[in-house]
N, C-alpha and C positions, 0 to 999 in steps of 0.2 A: 551251273546245272540246276541248282535249287530253284532259281527263277524260272527256268524252262519248265520244270515239273509243276510248279505252282500254276503257271500259265496254262499248261495242258489240262490240269485238274479243273481249273475254272472254266476253260473252254468246253470241257466234257460234261458239265453239269446237265442233269436231265431237265426236260421241259424248259429249255432256255428261253429267256425273254427275247422277243424279236428286236429289241433295241440294243442287243449285244451282237458284235460281229460273229458270224457263224463259223464253226470249225468243221471242215470237211474230212480231213484225214491227216496223218503224219507218217513219216518214214525216216529211215536213217541210212547213212552210208557208214563206212568204217570210221570216219572222223567227224561227221556232221549230222545234226538233227534238223529235219525239215517239217514245218507246219504248212498245211494247205488250207488257206482260209478264204473267206468271202472277200471279194473285191468291192469296196465301197467307192464307187466311181464318182460320187458327189463331192468328194474332197473332205477337208476337215474344217472345223469352225474357226480355226485361227486364220485360214485363208479367206473364208467368207467375211470374217470380221475385218480383216485388212482391206478387203474390197469395198465394204459398206461404210467403214468408219465406225458407225454406231448402228445398233439394231433398234428398230421401233419396238416399243414395249410389248405389243401383242406378239411380235415375232420372237422376242426373247422369252416370253411366257410359254409359247408353244414348245420351243426347244428345251427349256428348263423343265417343263412338264414331262417330256419324253425321257429326259435324263433322270428325272425323279423316279419314273417307273423302273428304269434299268437299275438304279441304285437300290430301290426297295427289293427288287428280285435278288440281287447279290446279298443284301442283308438278311433276307429270309432264308438264305442258304448258309448263313454263318460266315459270309465273306465281306471283309472291308476292302474297298477298292484301293484307296491310298494314293492314287495318281490321277485323279480327275483333273483335267486341264483341257484347254481349247484344242491342243494338239491331238488329244486322245478321243476327241468327239468327232467321229466321221459321219458323213451322210451317204445314204445309198442313192441309187439312180433316181429315186422319187423324191428325195429330200428328207427322209426319215433318219433319226439318230441311230448310230451304231457305235457304241463304246468299244474301245479296243485297248490293247496293251495291258495285260493283266499280270505281268511279271512281279509287280510290287504288292499284289493282293496278299492279305492275311486271311487264312482259312481257320475254321474252328472257333470263331468269335460269336458265340450264341449267348442269349440272355445278357447278363451284366459282365461277361468276361472282357478282359482288356489285354493289351499288349504294350510293349515299350520300345519296339524297334524304331530307330530314327530313320525315316525314309520319306521320299516324296520330291516334288519339284518346288524350290524355294518360294516362289510367289504364292503357292497354293497350300503350304504347310500350316496346319492349325497350331495355335499357340501352345496347346498342351504337349504337342510333339516336340516343339522347340525347347520347352521347359523341362523335357525329360520325364514327364509325368505319365502314369498309365493312361491309356486312351482306348476308346472303343469306336463304335460306328459313327459317332458325332463328327469325326474328322472329315467324313465325306460330305456332310451337310455344310461344314465350313467351306470346303472347296467349291461346292455348288454356289455358295454366296459369292465367292471370288469370280467364278465363271459368269454369273448373272451380272455382277457389277461391270465386268469387262465388256460384256455384250452391249449394255445400255450406255456405257460411258466411253467405250473405245480404248480404255487403258486400265491397268490394275489399280486397286485401291491402296496398295502399299508399294512404295518405291525405295530404291537404294542402289548405290553404285556397285555393290557386291552383295553376296548372299548374307553376310553378317549384318549389314545395314538393313537389308530387307527383314531379316529375323527380328532385329531390334524394333523396327517399325510395327511389325505384326504384334509384338508383345506389348508395346508401350503407346503407340499412336492411335488416335481416334480416326475413323474413316470420315473423309470429307465428301459430302454428297452434292453433286451439281444441282442447281436450282431447277434445271429442266426435268428432273425426275418427278414422277407423280408421287403422291403420298403413299400409294400402295407399293410402288417399286422401292421407295426409300425404306418403308417399314419392313418389307420382306428381306431386303439386304441387311438391315440392322439386326434382324432376328436370326438370320443365318450367321452373321459375323459377330455374334456375341462371344466374347472371349471365354466366358465360363461355359464349358461343354454341357453341363447339366441343364442350363437355361436356354440352350441353342434350339432354334426351330428344328423339329424332327427328332429331338432327343428325348422327349417326354413319353409317358406311357401311351399316349394317343398320337405319337409322332407322325404317323402316316396321314391321319385325318387332319392334324394341325396344319400340315403342308398343303394338302389338297383343298382345304376349306379357306385358305388364306385369300384375301380379297384380290391379290395380284393374279390369282388363277380363276377369277370369277367367271370368265368366259370359256374355260376349258371344260369340255364334256369328257370326263375321265374314262367312262366306259368305252366310248367311241375311240378315244385316244389310244387306250391300251390295245384295241383291236386294229389300230392303224387305219381307221376309217375316216380320219380327218386329213384333208389335203394339206401337205406342208406349205408354209409360206415361201420357202425358197425352192425353186425348181431348177436343179442343176442343169447347166448347158452342156450337153454331151453329144458331140457330133460323131465321135468314135471313142469307145471306152479305152482303147489302147493308147490314146493320146494323153490320158490323165490330165485333162484340161482344168480340173478344179483343184489342182495342187500347185503349190509355189513352184515356179520355174527351176529353182535351185535343186529341187528334188527330182524333177523330170529330167534334168540335164546331168545329174550326178551319175558317176560311174558305179555300177553295181559291183560290190566287193563282198566276198564270202568272209564271214567272221572266222577267226582262227579256231 
């Protein structure tokens, strides 16, 4: 129930970013709680990543820029996302980003406040969380670095047969970058994936501008981007919204079951 309440509180934030899935209403029956939310018919980035294999760098830059705006909004409201991953990055019918699934968010993290709860999805968890150290907003920038790497390389930077081996790789291994990456892409990934949170891109006193001014985003017009005035590079194919054509078939074909 705690996760449901956190999700509702995040979904109910005022002046919401257009890059977060919109919350229409909620209601309950005797034994269940229902959220009525925006349907992002463009699918999720894990589906589009699997379809494309690798994203061209300008495409990855566009989507990481929209994700950045969404994360900055959450941080400005004292919220750490803590579960940024390809699965939770949806696209609307036009192809714009819609972050979703806020049950793992931590609220009340303003200024230099930290928390210690161990949570997240193994491939995306920042080293300070694994080490059991106090952490703050910088964990979201680490996760964005993982997302960016996955988009441009088609696979995660840290691998392992199970979560423990993935955690060990995150703590101890250096990231190997493919030669196909541009200098700008390699640099921004390295700066997001810095193991010391205080040195991580986005974590300094000018964190927002440090990200926006990075060379990887040199072609992004941030003012227009924030207003959704830039046409997305992916235009979802939607013949009928009810068909959910931009989601993996296993989800389209799965039986709908109510949680207990």
